[in-house]
C-alpha positions in Angstrom: 119.8 137.9 149.5 120.3 140.2 146.5 122.0 143.5 147.1 121.0 146.7 145.2 123.3 149.5 144.1 122.3 153.1 144.9 121.6 154.9 141.7 122.2 158.3 143.3 125.7 157.1 144.3 126.3 155.7 140.9 125.4 159.0 139.3 127.9 160.8 141.5 130.5 158.2 140.8 130.1 158.5 137.0 130.1 162.3 137.2 133.3 162.2 139.3 134.8 159.9 136.7 133.9 162.2 133.8 134.8 165.5 135.5 138.0 164.2 137.2 137.2 165.6 140.6 134.7 165.7 143.5 134.5 169.4 143.5 133.6 169.7 139.8 131.2 166.8 140.1 129.4 168.4 143.1 128.9 171.6 141.0 127.5 169.7 138.1 125.1 167.7 140.4 124.2 170.8 142.4 125.0 169.1 145.7 127.7 169.7 148.3 131.2 168.2 148.0 130.7 166.3 151.3 127.5 164.7 149.9 129.4 163.4 146.9 132.2 162.1 149.0 129.8 160.4 151.4 128.0 158.7 148.4 131.3 157.5 147.0 132.4 156.1 150.4 129.1 154.2 150.8 129.4 152.8 147.2 133.0 151.6 147.9 131.8 150.1 151.2 128.9 148.3 149.7 131.1 146.6 147.1 134.1 146.3 149.4 136.2 147.6 146.5 138.4 150.7 146.1 136.9 152.5 143.1 138.9 155.7 142.9 142.7 156.3 143.1 143.1 159.5 145.1 146.9 159.4 145.3 147.3 161.6 142.2 146.4 165.3 141.8 143.5 164.3 139.6 141.3 161.5 140.7 141.5 158.3 138.5 139.6 155.1 138.3 141.0 151.9 139.8 140.6 148.7 137.8 137.4 147.9 139.8 136.2 151.5 139.1 136.8 151.1 135.4 134.7 148.0 135.4 131.9 149.6 137.5 131.7 152.8 135.4 130.6 150.8 132.4 127.8 149.1 134.3 126.8 152.4 135.9 126.4 154.2 132.6 124.0 151.6 131.3 122.1 151.4 134.6 121.6 155.2 134.7 120.7 155.3 131.0 118.0 152.7 131.5 116.8 154.4 134.6 116.5 157.8 132.8 114.8 156.2 129.9 112.2 154.5 132.1 111.5 157.7 134.0 111.1 159.6 130.7 108.8 157.1 129.2 106.5 156.8 132.2 106.3 160.4 133.2 106.4 162.4 129.9 102.8 162.1 129.0 102.6 165.8 127.9 104.9 165.0 124.9 102.6 163.9 122.1 102.1 164.6 118.5 103.7 163.9 115.1 106.5 165.4 113.1 106.8 164.5 109.4 110.4 164.3 108.4 111.5 163.8 104.8 115.0 162.4 103.9 116.4 161.2 100.6 116.7 157.4 100.7 120.4 157.5 99.8 121.4 159.4 102.9 119.1 157.7 105.5 121.1 154.7 106.5 124.3 156.2 107.9 122.7 158.8 110.2 118.9 158.7 110.6 118.5 155.5 112.7 120.7 156.6 115.5 119.3 160.1 115.5 115.7 158.8 115.7 116.6 156.5 118.6 118.0 159.4 120.5 114.9 161.5 119.8 112.5 158.7 120.7 114.2 158.3 124.1 113.6 162.0 124.9 110.1 162.4 123.3 108.6 158.9 123.5 105.1 160.2 122.7 106.1 162.2 119.7 105.9 160.1 116.5 108.4 160.9 113.8 106.8 159.9 110.5 109.7 159.3 108.1 109.2 160.0 104.4 111.9 158.8 102.1 112.0 160.0 98.5 114.0 162.0 96.0 115.0 165.6 96.8 112.7 167.0 94.2 109.7 165.2 95.5 110.5 166.1 99.1 110.7 169.8 98.3 107.3 169.6 96.6 105.8 167.9 99.6 107.4 170.5 101.9 106.0 173.3 99.8 102.5 171.9 100.1 102.9 171.6 103.9 102.9 167.8 103.9 106.3 167.7 105.7 107.4 169.6 108.7 111.1 169.3 107.9 113.1 167.9 105.1 116.7 167.0 104.4 117.9 167.4 100.8 120.9 166.9 98.6 121.5 169.8 96.3 124.1 171.9 94.4 123.1 175.0 96.4 120.5 176.0 99.0 117.2 177.8 98.5 115.8 180.5 100.7 114.8 179.2 104.1 117.3 176.3 104.1 120.5 175.8 105.9 123.5 173.7 104.8 124.4 171.0 107.3 127.4 169.7 105.4 129.2 169.6 102.0 130.1 166.1 100.9 131.9 164.8 97.8 130.2 162.4 95.4 132.2 159.2 95.1 132.2 156.1 92.9 131.0 152.9 94.6 131.0 149.3 93.5 131.0 145.7 94.7 133.7 145.0 97.4 136.8 143.9 95.5 134.8 144.3 92.2 136.1 145.1 88.7 133.0 146.5 87.0 134.7 150.0 87.1 137.4 148.7 84.7 134.9 147.8 81.9 134.3 150.0 78.9 131.7 151.2 78.2 131.4 151.7 82.0 128.2 150.0 83.2 126.1 152.3 85.4 123.2 151.6 87.8 120.9 154.5 88.9 117.4 155.2 89.9 115.5 156.8 87.1 114.9 160.1 89.0 118.2 160.2 90.8 119.6 163.7 91.0 123.2 162.4 90.5 122.6 160.4 87.4 122.8 163.2 84.8 125.7 164.7 86.7 127.7 161.5 86.6 126.9 160.9 82.9 128.0 164.5 82.1 131.3 163.9 84.0 132.0 160.8 82.0 131.2 162.5 78.7 133.6 165.4 79.6 136.3 162.8 80.5 135.8 161.0 77.1 134.8 157.7 78.8 132.0 155.7 77.2 129.2 154.4 79.4 126.0 152.4 79.3 123.0 152.2 81.6 123.1 148.7 82.9 120.1 149.4 85.2 117.7 152.3 85.4 115.1 151.5 88.0 112.7 153.1 90.4 114.0 150.8 93.2 117.2 151.6 95.1 117.3 147.9 96.2 117.6 146.9 92.5 120.4 149.3 92.0 122.1 148.1 95.2 121.8 144.4 94.2 123.2 145.1 90.7 126.2 147.0 92.1 126.8 144.3 94.7 126.8 141.7 92.0 129.6 143.6 90.3 127.5 144.2 87.2 127.6 148.0 87.4 128.9 151.0 89.4 127.0 153.7 91.1 127.8 157.1 92.7 126.8 158.2 96.2 127.7 160.9 98.7 130.8 159.9 100.6 130.1 157.8 103.7 126.5 157.1 102.7 127.0 153.8 100.8 125.3 150.6 102.1 127.5 147.9 103.6 127.1 145.7 100.5 129.1 148.2 98.5 132.4 150.1 98.9 134.1 153.2 97.5 136.1 152.5 94.4 139.9 153.1 94.5 140.2 153.8 90.8 143.5 155.6 90.8 142.3 158.3 88.4 140.7 155.9 85.9 137.4 157.5 86.6 136.7 161.2 86.7 136.6 162.9 90.1 133.0 164.0 91.1 132.2 167.3 92.7 130.7 168.0 96.2 127.1 168.6 97.1 125.2 170.1 100.0 123.1 168.3 102.5 120.5 170.9 103.4 117.8 171.2 106.1 114.5 173.0 105.5 111.9 173.8 108.1 114.1 174.7 111.0 113.3 178.3 110.5 109.6 177.8 111.2 109.8 175.6 114.3 106.7 175.6 116.5 107.8 173.8 119.6 110.8 172.5 121.5 110.4 168.9 120.2 110.9 170.1 116.6 113.8 172.2 117.8 115.4 169.1 119.4 114.9 167.1 116.2 116.4 169.9 114.0 119.5 170.1 116.3 119.9 166.3 116.2 119.8 166.4 112.4 122.5 169.1 112.5 124.7 167.1 114.8 124.1 163.9 112.9 125.1 165.1 109.5 128.0 167.1 111.0 129.3 163.9 112.5 129.0 165.2 116.1 126.3 162.8 117.3 127.8 160.4 119.8 128.1 156.9 118.4 126.6 155.3 121.6 123.0 154.2 121.3 122.1 155.1 124.9 119.6 157.9 125.2 120.6 161.2 126.6 119.5 161.6 130.3 116.6 164.1 130.7 118.7 166.4 132.9 121.7 166.3 130.5 123.0 169.6 129.3 122.5 170.6 125.7 119.5 171.1 123.4 117.7 167.9 124.4 117.8 168.6 128.1 116.8 172.2 127.5 113.9 171.2 125.2 112.6 168.7 127.7 112.7 171.3 130.4 110.9 173.8 128.2 108.2 171.4 127.1 107.6 170.4 130.7 106.3 173.9 131.4 103.8 173.8 128.5 100.5 172.1 127.6 100.6 169.1 125.3 101.3 170.1 121.7 100.4 168.7 118.4 102.3 169.7 115.3 100.5 170.9 112.2 101.1 167.3 110.8 99.6 165.6 113.9 97.0 163.0 113.1 
Protein backbone atom coordinates (compact mmCIF):
# COMPACT_ATOMS: atom_id res chain seq x y z
CA UNK A 1 0.00 0.00 0.00
CA UNK A 2 1.44 3.41 -0.98
CA UNK A 3 2.62 5.64 1.84
CA UNK A 4 2.27 9.44 1.90
CA UNK A 5 4.72 11.97 3.24
CA UNK A 6 3.34 14.64 5.56
CA UNK A 7 3.72 18.03 3.83
CA UNK A 8 3.63 19.89 7.14
CA UNK A 9 6.52 17.79 8.39
CA UNK A 10 8.37 18.30 5.11
CA UNK A 11 7.96 22.08 5.41
CA UNK A 12 9.40 21.95 8.93
CA UNK A 13 12.25 19.76 7.70
CA UNK A 14 13.14 22.15 4.85
CA UNK A 15 12.93 25.16 7.15
CA UNK A 16 15.27 23.48 9.67
CA UNK A 17 17.68 22.62 6.85
CA UNK A 18 17.66 26.22 5.60
CA UNK A 19 17.87 27.92 8.99
CA UNK A 20 20.27 25.46 10.60
CA UNK A 21 18.30 24.93 13.78
CA UNK A 22 14.96 23.88 15.26
CA UNK A 23 14.55 27.06 17.30
CA UNK A 24 15.01 29.35 14.31
CA UNK A 25 12.75 27.17 12.18
CA UNK A 26 10.01 27.25 14.83
CA UNK A 27 10.18 31.05 14.85
CA UNK A 28 9.91 31.25 11.06
CA UNK A 29 6.99 28.80 11.00
CA UNK A 30 5.30 30.46 13.98
CA UNK A 31 4.96 27.17 15.87
CA UNK A 32 6.53 25.81 19.04
CA UNK A 33 9.96 24.20 19.07
CA UNK A 34 8.46 20.99 20.41
CA UNK A 35 6.00 20.86 17.51
CA UNK A 36 8.84 21.09 14.98
CA UNK A 37 10.83 18.42 16.83
CA UNK A 38 7.81 16.10 16.88
CA UNK A 39 7.23 16.57 13.14
CA UNK A 40 10.86 15.77 12.40
CA UNK A 41 10.71 12.68 14.60
CA UNK A 42 7.58 11.41 12.83
CA UNK A 43 9.19 12.08 9.44
CA UNK A 44 12.31 10.08 10.36
CA UNK A 45 10.17 7.25 11.74
CA UNK A 46 7.99 7.12 8.63
CA UNK A 47 11.06 6.73 6.43
CA UNK A 48 13.08 4.69 8.92
CA UNK A 49 15.99 7.02 8.14
CA UNK A 50 18.03 9.48 10.17
CA UNK A 51 17.65 12.78 8.36
CA UNK A 52 19.48 15.22 10.64
CA UNK A 53 22.91 15.02 12.26
CA UNK A 54 22.48 16.55 15.71
CA UNK A 55 25.98 15.73 16.97
CA UNK A 56 27.37 19.13 16.01
CA UNK A 57 26.53 22.55 17.39
CA UNK A 58 24.58 23.36 14.22
CA UNK A 59 22.21 20.78 12.82
CA UNK A 60 23.37 19.29 9.51
CA UNK A 61 21.74 16.99 6.97
CA UNK A 62 22.67 13.34 6.77
CA UNK A 63 23.13 11.80 3.28
CA UNK A 64 19.51 10.64 3.44
CA UNK A 65 18.45 14.11 4.52
CA UNK A 66 20.29 15.72 1.61
CA UNK A 67 18.43 13.45 -0.77
CA UNK A 68 15.05 14.11 0.83
CA UNK A 69 15.41 17.90 0.95
CA UNK A 70 15.55 18.06 -2.84
CA UNK A 71 12.32 16.10 -3.17
CA UNK A 72 10.74 18.11 -0.35
CA UNK A 73 11.40 21.46 -2.03
CA UNK A 74 9.76 20.30 -5.25
CA UNK A 75 6.78 18.79 -3.43
CA UNK A 76 6.21 21.97 -1.42
CA UNK A 77 6.58 24.19 -4.48
CA UNK A 78 4.01 22.10 -6.38
CA UNK A 79 1.68 22.11 -3.38
CA UNK A 80 1.93 25.89 -3.02
CA UNK A 81 1.42 26.45 -6.73
CA UNK A 82 -1.72 24.28 -6.72
CA UNK A 83 -3.12 26.08 -3.67
CA UNK A 84 -2.47 29.45 -5.29
CA UNK A 85 -4.01 28.56 -8.64
CA UNK A 86 -7.14 27.01 -7.15
CA UNK A 87 -7.86 29.59 -4.47
CA UNK A 88 -6.64 32.93 -5.86
CA UNK A 89 -9.76 33.79 -7.82
CA UNK A 90 -9.64 37.42 -6.75
CA UNK A 91 -6.46 38.05 -8.78
CA UNK A 92 -7.56 38.90 -12.28
CA UNK A 93 -6.78 41.52 -14.86
CA UNK A 94 -4.10 42.45 -17.35
CA UNK A 95 -0.81 44.29 -17.18
CA UNK A 96 0.75 45.47 -20.43
CA UNK A 97 4.54 45.28 -20.22
CA UNK A 98 6.82 46.60 -22.94
CA UNK A 99 10.41 45.33 -23.27
CA UNK A 100 12.94 45.84 -26.09
CA UNK A 101 13.33 42.57 -27.97
CA UNK A 102 17.11 42.47 -27.51
CA UNK A 103 16.89 42.28 -23.70
CA UNK A 104 13.90 39.92 -23.40
CA UNK A 105 15.59 36.54 -23.67
CA UNK A 106 17.97 36.56 -20.73
CA UNK A 107 15.60 37.77 -18.02
CA UNK A 108 11.92 38.06 -18.90
CA UNK A 109 10.91 34.34 -19.27
CA UNK A 110 12.01 33.38 -15.75
CA UNK A 111 10.51 36.55 -14.29
CA UNK A 112 7.15 35.93 -16.00
CA UNK A 113 7.06 32.36 -14.69
CA UNK A 114 7.61 33.57 -11.14
CA UNK A 115 4.89 36.19 -11.51
CA UNK A 116 2.40 33.75 -13.06
CA UNK A 117 2.85 31.35 -10.16
CA UNK A 118 1.77 34.06 -7.70
CA UNK A 119 -0.87 35.82 -9.80
CA UNK A 120 -2.23 33.08 -12.09
CA UNK A 121 -5.31 35.11 -13.08
CA UNK A 122 -3.35 38.22 -13.97
CA UNK A 123 -2.35 38.19 -17.63
CA UNK A 124 0.90 39.92 -18.55
CA UNK A 125 0.60 41.09 -22.15
CA UNK A 126 4.19 41.39 -23.37
CA UNK A 127 4.90 43.98 -26.05
CA UNK A 128 8.34 43.79 -27.65
CA UNK A 129 9.62 46.66 -29.75
CA UNK A 130 12.32 49.33 -29.91
CA UNK A 131 12.77 51.72 -26.99
CA UNK A 132 11.55 54.70 -28.99
CA UNK A 133 8.32 52.94 -29.93
CA UNK A 134 7.76 51.63 -26.39
CA UNK A 135 8.11 55.14 -24.93
CA UNK A 136 5.55 56.41 -27.42
CA UNK A 137 3.14 53.63 -26.45
CA UNK A 138 3.72 54.34 -22.76
CA UNK A 139 3.06 58.06 -23.25
CA UNK A 140 -0.27 57.21 -24.91
CA UNK A 141 -1.24 54.96 -21.99
CA UNK A 142 -1.07 51.77 -24.06
CA UNK A 143 1.52 50.19 -21.73
CA UNK A 144 1.37 50.00 -17.94
CA UNK A 145 5.12 49.53 -17.59
CA UNK A 146 8.05 49.55 -19.97
CA UNK A 147 11.72 48.61 -19.79
CA UNK A 148 14.04 50.65 -22.02
CA UNK A 149 17.68 50.85 -23.09
CA UNK A 150 18.94 54.45 -23.09
CA UNK A 151 21.88 56.79 -22.56
CA UNK A 152 20.16 58.48 -19.61
CA UNK A 153 16.82 58.30 -17.86
CA UNK A 154 13.81 60.58 -18.27
CA UNK A 155 11.57 61.93 -15.55
CA UNK A 156 9.50 59.18 -13.95
CA UNK A 157 11.99 56.43 -14.79
CA UNK A 158 14.43 54.50 -12.65
CA UNK A 159 17.67 52.88 -13.72
CA UNK A 160 17.78 49.17 -13.00
CA UNK A 161 21.30 48.58 -14.24
CA UNK A 162 24.12 49.98 -16.36
CA UNK A 163 25.45 47.48 -18.89
CA UNK A 164 28.28 47.83 -21.43
CA UNK A 165 27.64 47.33 -25.11
CA UNK A 166 29.79 44.51 -26.51
CA UNK A 167 30.61 43.10 -29.92
CA UNK A 168 29.01 39.74 -30.72
CA UNK A 169 29.60 37.30 -33.56
CA UNK A 170 29.33 33.67 -34.57
CA UNK A 171 30.88 31.18 -32.13
CA UNK A 172 34.49 30.83 -33.25
CA UNK A 173 33.80 33.20 -36.14
CA UNK A 174 36.17 35.49 -38.00
CA UNK A 175 33.86 38.10 -39.53
CA UNK A 176 35.23 40.64 -37.06
CA UNK A 177 38.66 40.41 -38.76
CA UNK A 178 37.35 41.53 -42.16
CA UNK A 179 37.75 45.04 -43.52
CA UNK A 180 35.55 46.80 -44.16
CA UNK A 181 33.86 45.38 -41.05
CA UNK A 182 30.51 43.79 -42.02
CA UNK A 183 27.68 44.91 -39.71
CA UNK A 184 24.18 43.52 -39.19
CA UNK A 185 21.55 45.64 -37.39
CA UNK A 186 17.83 46.27 -37.36
CA UNK A 187 17.00 49.48 -39.22
CA UNK A 188 15.64 51.24 -36.12
CA UNK A 189 18.15 49.84 -33.65
CA UNK A 190 19.22 52.46 -31.11
CA UNK A 191 22.77 51.08 -31.06
CA UNK A 192 23.39 51.12 -34.83
CA UNK A 193 24.44 54.79 -35.23
CA UNK A 194 26.43 54.60 -31.98
CA UNK A 195 28.44 51.63 -33.26
CA UNK A 196 28.97 53.26 -36.65
CA UNK A 197 30.21 56.45 -34.99
CA UNK A 198 32.61 54.47 -32.78
CA UNK A 199 34.08 52.75 -35.84
CA UNK A 200 34.43 56.09 -37.67
CA UNK A 201 36.22 57.62 -34.69
CA UNK A 202 38.55 54.60 -34.56
CA UNK A 203 39.29 54.92 -38.29
CA UNK A 204 37.91 51.46 -39.10
CA UNK A 205 36.01 51.06 -42.38
CA UNK A 206 32.64 49.30 -42.18
CA UNK A 207 29.78 48.19 -44.39
CA UNK A 208 26.17 47.31 -43.66
CA UNK A 209 25.89 43.65 -44.56
CA UNK A 210 22.28 43.53 -43.30
CA UNK A 211 19.85 46.28 -42.37
CA UNK A 212 16.54 44.62 -41.58
CA UNK A 213 13.35 45.05 -39.59
CA UNK A 214 13.75 41.50 -38.30
CA UNK A 215 15.98 40.60 -35.35
CA UNK A 216 15.85 36.98 -36.58
CA UNK A 217 17.45 38.02 -39.87
CA UNK A 218 20.20 39.82 -38.00
CA UNK A 219 20.75 36.83 -35.71
CA UNK A 220 20.90 34.40 -38.64
CA UNK A 221 23.40 36.59 -40.49
CA UNK A 222 25.66 36.88 -37.46
CA UNK A 223 25.38 33.16 -36.71
CA UNK A 224 26.45 32.42 -40.29
CA UNK A 225 29.61 34.49 -39.63
CA UNK A 226 28.66 36.94 -42.36
CA UNK A 227 28.61 39.99 -40.08
CA UNK A 228 29.02 41.20 -36.50
CA UNK A 229 26.54 42.87 -34.20
CA UNK A 230 26.58 44.74 -30.86
CA UNK A 231 24.37 43.97 -27.87
CA UNK A 232 24.27 44.74 -24.18
CA UNK A 233 26.53 42.39 -22.25
CA UNK A 234 24.83 39.14 -21.27
CA UNK A 235 21.85 39.66 -23.61
CA UNK A 236 23.13 37.81 -26.69
CA UNK A 237 21.21 34.73 -27.95
CA UNK A 238 22.83 31.29 -27.63
CA UNK A 239 23.58 31.26 -31.36
CA UNK A 240 26.15 34.05 -30.91
CA UNK A 241 28.96 34.86 -28.50
CA UNK A 242 30.91 37.94 -27.36
CA UNK A 243 33.93 38.63 -29.57
CA UNK A 244 37.36 38.49 -27.94
CA UNK A 245 38.94 40.95 -30.35
CA UNK A 246 41.99 41.90 -28.28
CA UNK A 247 41.58 45.61 -29.04
CA UNK A 248 41.09 45.18 -32.78
CA UNK A 249 37.63 46.74 -32.43
CA UNK A 250 36.79 49.89 -30.47
CA UNK A 251 35.43 49.52 -26.93
CA UNK A 252 31.77 50.50 -26.71
CA UNK A 253 30.26 52.49 -23.86
CA UNK A 254 27.67 51.47 -21.28
CA UNK A 255 23.94 52.10 -21.41
CA UNK A 256 21.12 52.14 -18.89
CA UNK A 257 18.31 49.65 -18.55
CA UNK A 258 15.44 51.77 -17.24
CA UNK A 259 11.98 51.05 -15.87
CA UNK A 260 9.02 53.39 -16.40
CA UNK A 261 5.61 53.07 -14.77
CA UNK A 262 6.70 51.91 -11.31
CA UNK A 263 5.89 55.36 -9.93
CA UNK A 264 2.21 55.12 -10.87
CA UNK A 265 1.45 51.62 -9.63
CA UNK A 266 -2.24 50.99 -8.92
CA UNK A 267 -2.23 47.63 -7.12
CA UNK A 268 0.01 45.09 -5.40
CA UNK A 269 0.22 42.87 -8.50
CA UNK A 270 1.84 45.68 -10.47
CA UNK A 271 4.16 46.34 -7.53
CA UNK A 272 5.14 42.68 -7.51
CA UNK A 273 5.86 42.77 -11.25
CA UNK A 274 7.96 45.93 -10.89
CA UNK A 275 9.98 44.38 -8.07
CA UNK A 276 10.58 41.21 -10.09
CA UNK A 277 11.84 43.35 -12.96
CA UNK A 278 14.21 45.14 -10.60
CA UNK A 279 15.51 41.87 -9.21
CA UNK A 280 15.77 40.26 -12.66
CA UNK A 281 17.87 42.95 -14.30
CA UNK A 282 19.98 43.39 -11.17
CA UNK A 283 20.77 39.68 -11.38
CA UNK A 284 19.18 38.95 -7.99
CA UNK A 285 16.32 36.72 -9.14
CA UNK A 286 16.96 33.12 -8.12
CA UNK A 287 17.89 30.86 -11.02
CA UNK A 288 15.47 28.11 -9.94
CA UNK A 289 12.21 27.95 -11.86
CA UNK A 290 10.02 26.94 -8.91
CA UNK A 291 7.45 29.53 -7.86
CA UNK A 292 7.85 31.40 -4.59
CA UNK A 293 5.46 29.99 -1.95
CA UNK A 294 2.57 32.31 -1.14
CA UNK A 295 3.68 32.66 2.46
CA UNK A 296 7.28 33.39 1.53
CA UNK A 297 8.77 36.62 2.82
CA UNK A 298 9.52 39.44 0.42
CA UNK A 299 7.53 41.50 -2.00
CA UNK A 300 5.60 38.62 -3.61
CA UNK A 301 4.35 37.22 -0.34
CA UNK A 302 3.50 40.71 0.89
CA UNK A 303 1.67 41.53 -2.33
CA UNK A 304 -0.38 38.32 -2.18
CA UNK A 305 -1.34 39.06 1.41
CA UNK A 306 -2.31 42.60 0.53
CA UNK A 307 -4.40 41.63 -2.48
CA UNK A 308 -6.16 38.94 -0.46
CA UNK A 309 -7.75 41.71 1.60
CA UNK A 310 -9.08 43.58 -1.45
CA UNK A 311 -11.74 43.23 -4.13
CA UNK A 312 -10.81 41.87 -7.57
CA UNK A 313 -8.90 44.49 -9.55
CA UNK A 314 -8.56 45.25 -13.22
CA UNK A 315 -5.73 47.45 -14.37
CA UNK A 316 -6.32 50.33 -16.76
CA UNK A 317 -5.21 48.03 -19.58
CA UNK A 318 -7.58 45.20 -18.65
CA UNK A 319 -9.61 43.85 -21.52
